[in-house]
C-alpha positions in Angstrom: 0.3 0.3 0.1 1.2 3.4 -0.9 1.0 6.7 0.5 -2.0 7.7 -1.3 -3.9 4.7 -0.8 -3.5 5.4 2.8 -4.0 8.5 2.7 -7.5 7.8 0.6 -8.8 5.7 3.5 -7.7 8.5 6.1 -9.6 11.0 4.4 -13.0 9.1 3.8 -12.5 7.2 7.0 -12.6 10.7 8.4 -15.0 12.6 6.5 -17.3 9.5 7.3 -17.2 10.0 10.5 -17.5 13.8 10.1 -20.2 14.4 8.3 -22.0 11.4 9.7 -21.7 13.5 12.8 -23.1 16.8 11.5 -26.1 14.6 9.8 -26.8 12.7 13.3 -26.9 16.0 15.1 -28.9 17.6 12.3 -31.5 15.2 12.1 -31.6 13.1 15.2 -30.3 15.1 17.5 -31.8 18.7 17.3 -35.2 17.2 16.4 -35.4 15.4 19.6 -34.4 18.1 21.7 -37.0 19.9 20.5 -39.4 17.5 21.1 -38.2 16.7 24.5 -37.5 20.2 25.5 -39.3 23.6 26.1 -37.9 26.3 23.7 -36.2 28.0 27.0 -34.1 25.0 27.7 -33.0 23.3 24.3 -30.2 25.5 23.6 -28.3 24.9 26.9 -29.2 20.9 26.9 -28.2 20.6 23.3 -24.6 22.3 24.1 -24.0 19.7 26.7 -25.0 17.0 24.5 -22.7 18.3 21.4 -20.0 19.3 24.0 -19.1 15.3 23.9 -19.1 15.6 20.2 -17.0 18.5 19.4 -13.3 17.0 19.8 -14.4 14.2 18.4 -15.6 16.4 15.1 -12.3 18.5 15.6 -10.4 15.2 15.0 -12.0 14.1 12.4 -12.0 17.7 10.4 -8.2 17.9 11.2 -7.7 14.5 9.9 -9.8 15.3 6.5 -7.9 18.4 5.7 -4.3 16.9 6.3 -5.2 13.7 4.3 -7.1 16.0 1.6 -3.8 18.0 1.5 -1.5 15.5 1.1 -3.5 13.8 -1.5 -3.5 17.0 -3.7 0.4 18.0 -3.0 1.6 14.1 -3.4 -0.5 13.9 -6.5 0.4 17.5 -8.3 -3.1 18.1 -8.3 -2.9 21.7 -8.0 -3.8 22.2 -11.4 -8.0 21.4 -10.7 -8.4 24.6 -8.8 -7.6 26.5 -11.1 -10.2 24.1 -13.7 -13.8 24.6 -13.5 -14.5 21.2 -14.1 -13.3 19.9 -10.2 -15.4 22.4 -8.8 -15.8 19.4 -6.5 -12.4 20.1 -5.1 -13.6 23.5 -4.7 -16.7 22.7 -2.8 -14.4 20.0 -0.4 -12.4 23.3 0.4 -14.8 25.4 1.0 -16.8 23.2 3.4 -13.8 22.3 5.0 -12.7 25.7 5.7 -16.5 26.4 7.4 -16.2 23.6 9.8 -12.3 24.3 10.6 -13.4 28.3 11.2 -16.6 27.0 13.1 -14.8 24.6 15.3 -11.6 25.6 16.0 -12.0 29.6 15.9 -15.8 31.0 16.0 -17.5 28.4 18.4 -14.7 28.4 21.4 -13.6 31.8 21.2 -17.0 33.7 20.9 -20.4 31.1 20.3 -20.5 29.1 23.2 -19.8 32.2 25.2 -22.5 34.2 23.5 -25.1 31.3 23.5 -24.5 31.0 27.8 -25.7 34.9 27.6 -28.4 34.4 25.3 -31.8 36.8 26.3 -33.6 34.3 23.7 -32.4 31.2 24.2 -35.4 29.8 21.7 -34.4 31.7 19.2 -30.9 31.2 18.9 -31.6 27.3 19.1 -34.3 27.8 15.8 -30.9 29.8 14.0 -28.4 26.9 15.0 -30.8 24.6 13.5 -31.1 25.8 10.6 -27.3 26.7 10.4 -26.8 23.1 10.8 -29.3 22.0 7.7 -27.4 24.2 5.6 -24.4 23.0 6.7 -25.3 19.6 5.9 -26.9 20.3 2.6 -23.6 21.8 1.8 -21.8 18.9 2.9 -23.8 16.2 1.0 -23.7 18.6 -2.4 -19.4 18.1 -1.5 -19.6 14.5 -0.9 -21.6 13.7 -4.2 -19.9 15.9 -6.3 -16.1 14.4 -4.8 -17.6 10.8 -5.5 -19.2 11.4 -8.8 -16.4 13.9 -10.0 -13.6 11.5 -8.7 -15.0 8.9 -10.9 -15.4 10.8 -13.9 -19.3 11.7 -13.4 -18.4 15.7 -14.0 
């Protein structure tokens, strides 16, 4: 097995756990919290549960980024970012950047503090749910594009 094969394995497993986790949180956890708790308590309970997932998400995002960078560098695929037919590589990078900024900067430095001081936690929970749906949709589009694009569909 060569290093590119190993990098692809790491990349696929990291994306599986990362986006799979986002899908679980978005389609199972958020609706369950919304159904089980009054609006004023949803945000607090969600963050209690989500706090256990965040370190895992940071690890998977880090591994996905490192393995993706390795494959692009090792395979000398930089030119693909200059060609629109490889739009799916742009999509993967954009989704990775969005999650990296959120997980490593916005959440720990600003968002958690803001959510603890929320004047309207019910409204903030609705915003959180909406943002998760948008990020999941963009992630699924990137995954579909990446799988299809890497197999010649586009």
